C-alpha positions as CSV (number, residue, x, y, z in Angstrom):
1,X,55.7,-49.4,78.8
2,X,53.5,-52.1,81.1
3,X,50.3,-51.2,82.0
4,X,51.2,-51.8,86.1
5,X,54.7,-49.2,84.8
6,X,51.9,-46.4,83.8
7,X,49.7,-46.8,86.5
8,X,52.6,-46.1,88.7
9,X,53.6,-43.1,86.7
10,X,50.6,-41.6,87.2
11,X,50.1,-41.9,90.5
12,X,54.1,-40.4,90.9
13,X,52.7,-37.5,88.5
14,X,50.0,-36.7,90.5
15,X,51.7,-36.9,94.1
16,X,54.4,-35.0,93.2
17,X,51.7,-32.1,91.2
18,X,49.8,-32.2,94.1
19,X,52.7,-31.9,97.0
20,X,53.8,-28.6,94.3
21,X,50.7,-27.3,94.2
22,X,50.5,-27.7,98.3
23,X,53.2,-25.9,99.1
24,X,52.6,-23.2,96.2
25,X,49.7,-22.0,97.7
26,X,51.4,-22.7,101.0
27,X,53.4,-19.9,100.3
28,X,50.9,-17.5,98.6
29,X,48.7,-17.8,101.7
30,X,52.2,-17.5,103.8
31,X,52.9,-14.3,102.1
32,X,49.1,-12.8,101.5
33,X,47.6,-14.0,104.9
34,X,48.7,-14.2,108.0
35,X,47.3,-15.6,111.6
36,X,46.1,-13.8,114.5
37,X,49.3,-14.4,116.4
38,X,51.8,-13.0,113.4
39,X,49.6,-9.7,113.3
40,X,50.2,-9.3,116.6
41,X,54.2,-10.1,116.6
42,X,54.2,-7.5,113.4
43,X,52.8,-4.8,115.6
44,X,54.6,-5.0,118.6
45,X,57.6,-5.1,116.1
46,X,56.4,-1.9,114.5
47,X,56.0,-0.3,118.1
48,X,58.7,-1.4,119.3
49,X,61.0,-0.1,116.3
50,X,59.3,3.4,116.1
51,X,59.8,3.2,120.4
52,X,63.5,2.8,119.8
53,X,63.8,5.3,116.7
54,X,61.9,8.4,119.1
55,X,63.8,7.0,122.5
56,X,67.1,7.8,120.5
57,X,65.8,10.8,119.2
58,X,65.6,12.0,122.7
59,X,68.1,10.6,124.6
60,X,70.6,12.9,122.3
61,X,68.4,15.8,122.7
62,X,68.5,15.5,125.9
63,X,71.6,15.1,126.1
64,X,72.8,18.4,123.2
65,X,70.5,20.0,126.1
66,X,71.9,18.6,129.0
67,X,76.0,19.3,128.1
68,X,74.6,22.8,127.1
69,X,73.2,23.7,130.7
70,X,76.4,21.9,132.1
71,X,78.6,25.0,130.1
72,X,76.1,28.0,131.0
73,X,75.9,26.5,135.2
74,X,79.8,26.1,135.0
75,X,79.5,30.0,133.8
76,X,76.4,31.1,136.1
77,X,78.8,29.8,139.0
78,X,82.1,31.5,137.9
79,X,80.1,34.8,137.2
80,X,78.1,34.8,140.3
81,X,79.8,32.8,142.7
82,X,83.6,32.9,141.6
83,X,82.9,28.8,142.4
84,X,82.9,26.1,140.0
85,X,79.8,24.4,139.9
86,X,78.7,21.2,141.5
87,X,79.4,18.0,139.7
88,X,76.3,15.7,138.6
89,X,78.7,12.7,138.1
90,X,76.0,11.7,135.5
91,X,76.6,7.8,134.0
92,X,74.8,7.0,130.8
93,X,74.9,4.5,128.5
94,X,75.8,6.6,125.5
95,X,78.9,5.0,125.4
96,X,78.0,1.8,125.4
97,X,75.6,2.0,122.6
98,X,77.8,3.9,120.3
99,X,80.9,0.6,120.9
100,X,79.0,-1.7,118.9
101,X,76.3,-1.8,116.4
102,X,75.6,-5.2,116.0
103,X,74.0,-5.3,119.5
104,X,70.3,-6.5,120.0
105,X,67.1,-4.7,119.8
106,X,66.5,-6.0,123.6
107,X,70.0,-4.4,124.5
108,X,69.4,-1.4,123.1
109,X,66.1,-0.8,124.8
110,X,67.3,-1.4,128.1
111,X,70.6,0.8,127.6
112,X,68.3,3.8,126.3
113,X,65.8,3.2,129.4
114,X,69.7,2.7,131.7
115,X,69.8,6.8,130.0
116,X,66.8,7.9,130.6
117,X,66.9,6.8,134.3
118,X,70.4,8.2,134.8
119,X,69.7,11.5,133.2
120,X,66.4,11.8,135.5
121,X,68.9,11.3,138.5
122,X,71.3,14.0,137.4
123,X,67.8,16.5,136.8
124,X,66.9,14.9,140.7
125,X,70.2,17.0,141.4
126,X,69.3,20.3,140.4
127,X,67.3,21.1,144.3
128,X,70.9,19.6,145.4
129,X,72.5,22.5,142.7
130,X,70.5,25.6,144.2
131,X,70.5,24.7,147.2
132,X,74.4,24.7,146.9
133,X,73.3,28.4,145.3
134,X,72.2,29.9,148.5
135,X,74.5,27.9,151.3
136,X,77.2,29.8,149.1
137,X,74.9,33.0,149.3
138,X,74.7,32.5,152.8
139,X,78.5,32.2,152.6
140,X,80.4,34.3,150.7
141,X,77.6,37.6,149.9
142,X,75.8,40.1,151.8
143,X,72.7,40.3,149.8
144,X,71.2,37.9,146.7
145,X,72.2,39.1,143.4
146,X,69.7,39.8,140.7
147,X,68.0,37.3,140.0
148,X,64.8,37.8,139.2
149,X,63.5,39.1,135.7
150,X,61.7,42.9,136.3
151,X,58.4,42.1,133.9
152,X,55.6,39.8,135.5
153,X,53.8,37.3,133.5
154,X,57.3,37.1,131.4
155,X,57.4,34.7,128.7
156,X,60.6,33.2,126.9
157,X,59.1,34.4,123.4
158,X,59.5,38.0,124.8
159,X,63.0,37.8,125.2
160,X,65.4,39.6,122.2
161,X,68.6,40.6,121.9
162,X,70.7,39.5,124.7
163,X,74.7,41.7,125.2
164,X,77.8,41.4,122.4
165,X,77.3,43.3,119.1
166,X,74.0,43.1,118.0
167,X,72.9,45.0,114.3
168,X,71.4,48.2,115.6
169,X,68.1,49.1,114.3
170,X,68.5,52.6,114.0
171,X,72.0,52.6,111.8
172,X,72.2,49.1,110.7
173,X,75.4,48.8,111.8
174,X,77.1,46.1,114.7
175,X,76.7,48.0,118.0
176,X,78.0,47.0,121.1
177,X,74.7,45.5,123.2
178,X,75.1,46.6,127.2
179,X,71.9,44.5,128.3
180,X,68.8,42.0,126.5
181,X,65.7,43.5,125.5
182,X,62.0,42.2,127.4
183,X,59.4,43.0,125.0
184,X,56.1,44.2,126.7
185,X,53.8,46.7,126.1
186,X,53.6,49.9,126.6
187,X,52.9,50.8,129.9
188,X,53.7,47.4,131.4
189,X,55.1,47.9,134.6
190,X,58.8,47.0,136.0
191,X,59.8,45.6,138.9
192,X,62.9,45.8,141.0
193,X,65.1,42.7,140.0
194,X,66.6,42.2,143.9
195,X,66.6,44.4,147.4
196,X,68.6,47.6,146.6
197,X,69.0,51.4,147.1
198,X,68.1,53.6,144.0
199,X,71.3,55.7,143.0
200,X,70.5,57.7,139.6
201,X,67.5,58.5,137.7
202,X,67.6,59.9,134.1
203,X,64.9,61.5,132.6
204,X,65.4,62.2,129.3
205,X,64.1,60.9,125.8
206,X,67.4,60.7,124.4
207,X,69.3,57.7,123.9
208,X,68.1,54.8,126.7
209,X,65.4,57.3,127.4
210,X,64.6,57.4,130.7
211,X,67.0,55.2,132.9
212,X,66.6,53.9,137.1
213,X,70.4,52.6,137.7
214,X,69.6,50.5,141.4
215,X,73.0,49.6,143.7
216,X,71.8,45.9,145.1
217,X,75.5,45.4,147.1
218,X,78.6,43.1,146.6
219,X,79.1,45.3,143.4
220,X,75.5,44.1,141.4
221,X,73.9,47.1,139.9
222,X,70.6,46.9,137.7
223,X,69.4,49.8,134.7
224,X,65.8,49.7,134.0
225,X,66.0,51.7,130.4
226,X,63.9,52.9,128.0
227,X,61.3,53.8,131.4
228,X,58.2,55.7,130.5
229,X,57.0,56.8,134.0
230,X,59.1,56.6,136.5
231,X,58.1,55.6,140.5
232,X,61.2,56.3,142.2
233,X,63.7,58.3,143.0
234,X,67.0,58.8,143.7
235,X,68.0,57.9,147.3
236,X,65.2,55.6,147.9
237,X,65.3,52.1,148.9
238,X,63.5,49.2,147.1
239,X,62.9,45.9,147.4
240,X,62.3,42.9,145.2
241,X,59.2,43.4,142.8
242,X,58.9,47.0,144.1
243,X,57.6,49.0,141.5
244,X,60.0,51.9,140.2
245,X,58.3,52.1,136.5
246,X,56.6,51.3,133.2
247,X,57.6,50.4,129.9
248,X,58.3,53.2,127.3
249,X,59.4,53.4,124.2
250,X,60.8,56.4,121.7
251,X,61.6,57.4,118.5
252,X,64.8,55.9,118.0
253,X,63.5,51.8,119.1
254,X,61.1,50.1,116.6
255,X,58.3,48.7,119.4
256,X,58.2,49.2,123.3
257,X,60.4,47.2,125.4
258,X,62.6,47.4,128.6
259,X,66.4,47.5,127.8
260,X,67.6,46.0,131.3
261,X,71.4,45.7,132.3
262,X,73.0,43.9,135.1
263,X,77.2,45.2,135.9
264,X,79.2,43.7,138.8
265,X,82.0,46.1,139.7
266,X,80.2,48.3,136.6
267,X,81.6,45.6,134.5
268,X,78.5,44.3,132.0
269,X,77.3,41.3,132.7
270,X,75.0,38.8,130.2
271,X,71.4,39.3,132.4
272,X,70.4,36.1,130.8
273,X,72.7,34.3,132.8
274,X,70.7,35.9,136.6
275,X,67.4,35.2,135.2
276,X,67.3,31.4,135.8
277,X,65.1,31.6,139.5
278,X,62.7,33.1,137.9
279,X,62.1,30.4,135.1
280,X,61.5,26.5,134.8
281,X,64.6,25.0,133.6
282,X,62.9,24.3,129.5
283,X,61.5,28.3,129.5
284,X,65.5,29.2,130.6
285,X,66.9,26.9,127.8
286,X,64.5,28.9,124.7
287,X,65.7,32.2,127.0
288,X,68.9,32.0,126.8
289,X,68.3,30.4,122.5
290,X,66.6,33.7,122.0
291,X,68.6,35.9,123.5
292,X,72.0,34.3,121.8
293,X,70.5,33.3,118.6
294,X,68.8,37.0,118.2
295,X,71.0,39.4,115.6
296,X,69.5,43.1,115.9
297,X,68.8,44.4,119.1
298,X,65.9,46.9,119.7
299,X,67.3,49.8,121.0
């Protein structure tokens, strides 16, 4: 090999080796190190990914809650006012999102934001729904149904079993429960759920103990059972929020509480359906869950 070829061959080897090392160093540097702009972009990507995941979970949760509330709303309107619940006419992007799994992340984010906006608009119609409730009351009723919780400063965690077959704490057998258990300390004041006339006062230590029954007109009757002291009498007119007794206890119940019943034309109603006016939507949803999921009554 001539001297020129050896020199040329050495130069080529040097260039190839240098280029290879440069590429290798660049790859290692790119894998290990990143620029400030790249780090910022990666942080933004992580933020968007986490936010998108949370938004999807929140949308599903809100959708489930809204579906449940729509069903319950229809039952309340049918039971209280003999009318269909007003339609909310809500449109969300949930169906659009479900059609494709290959859409861009920006589309999912905008679709989720659109769905959230629709749900907010739906929530804004709540006032209109309540206005419709009271319009129906004015048109078709002479008095307002018993919509007030008979205890002050009530929290949803105080809700026990509502109507239906519940395990009796004494006999440990399923027994038809005709009211809702509202847990409260012994001696806690009990108030009338609506204006009316006291039609029955029972003094006894048996069964559901001391009872006050109030006729609210239009077929509505409320019963307040397991009372301690009584502060009213048969035939007396009472107003909503007027104290009629106090929470008591008997030997057959495991804890002091108020057994509260609502009847319409002497047919047992679920009192939980009548308590929505005294609670926020979130509290009411939780109260409904507590009253339905509790399998054992307290009386």
